[in-house]
C-alpha positions, 0 to 999 in steps of 0.5 A, a space after each residue: 248776457 241773455 242768449 237772445 237776438 236783439 236790435 241795437 240802437 246807437 243814438 246821438 243827441 244833438 244840441 242846436 238853436 234855430 236862427 229863424 226864431 231870432 230877430 232878423 239881422 238889419 243892415 244899412 247900405 254899404 260895401 258888404 257881402 252877407 250870407 244871411 238867408 233872411 234880413 232887412 236892408 235899408 239905405 245908408 241912413 237907416 230907418 230914420 235918416 236920409 242917405 248921403 250925397 255921393 254914395 256908391 255902395 255895393 251890397 251882396 247877399 249870397 245864400 246859394 239858393 233862390 232869394 226874394 226881395 220885398 220893398 216894405 214901403 214907398 221908396 224915396 230916391 231922387 228921380 233920375 239922379 240917384 238910383 238903386 240897381 239890383 243884379 241876379 248874381 255876385 256883382 254888377 256884371 250879373 244880369 240886371 233885375 231892376 233899376 229903380 229911381 223915383 219916389 212915392 211908390 212901392 216897386 214890385 218884389 224881385 227874385 234872384 235864382 243864381 243864389 246871390 243878389 247884388 244891390 248897387 246904390 249911387 247918389 249924386 252930389 246934391 239932394 238926398 232923400 229918405 231912401 228905401 227899406 227891403 226885406 229879403 228871404 231865401 229858401 233853405 236847401 235840405 242837406 244830404 245826410 251821409 250813408 253808413 257802412 261798417 269797416 268789418 262786422 264785430 267779432 264775437 266777444 269783442 265790443 268794437 264797432 267801426 262806422 264809415 260815413 260816405 261823406 265827411 261830417 263835422 265832429 262837433 255834430 256828434 254828442 257822444 255823452 248822450 249815446 245810449 243803446 236800447 236792447 234787452 240788455 244794458 250796454 254802455 260805451 266804454 270808449 269813443 274815437 271820432 278820428 277827427 281831422 281838421 274838425 271833420 271825420 269820415 269814421 267813428 269807432 265805439 267800444 261797447 260793454 259788455 261784448 257781443 257774445 251772441 250770434 245775431 243780426 243787429 241794427 245800428 241807428 245814428 241820429 245826425 243833426 246837419 245844418 243847411 245853408 240857412 243854419 237850421 238843423 235837419 235831424 236824420 236817422 241813419 242805420 246800418 245792419 250787421 251780424 255777429 256769427 262767429 260765436 260758439 254754440 253752448 251745448 251739453 250732451 246728456 246720456 240716458 242710461 240704457 
């Protein structure tokens, strides 16, 4: 191994898909709680059929962040007899945002700041109308990545590095098969211990080959992929520095003849 300092990088590759690229989910009015950050909500008849008589449905969206609801076309609700009520919270005891009834107009957009929005639709026993179509959107909340620390600095002529996370992460976010080390010399991971408990870990241990055999400062860099409340992946670089300083110094004494 070359007798020179270098910077050590430990890189994790994460596989993920962005749900935002997929078609938005569509729901008909029913007794249901969903956590989708974006989607469509229609009356019980969907886009093509009217809603039914004697309905009493509660549909709740819970994302943990601000939710906006936009009516996509004129509503068609029996005026004064059927109604759609919208609440800023998880149920009908939350503050009322709007009470909507009537036909041939587009209601204003609605906003919920509580992290949940609840729709309650009721119809009477007589006429049923074409209903409504709503698009909702919710803001993604950026996750907080953990900080890294070392259990102890690696000893000379060993390859063990033990990393602690300031908060637990999912073991499935760590794709150790893609681990690589960038340095002046070639390194490989001889073994990995994720220390998983219930699918999460607060630490991970790596045994590197070859061993650290040079007194030097090192920087270990991890790439973490962490999902937000909308299931998008945020990629972070987290690093920690350490020093190996207990290696002996190789020296030779040369005596010149007098």
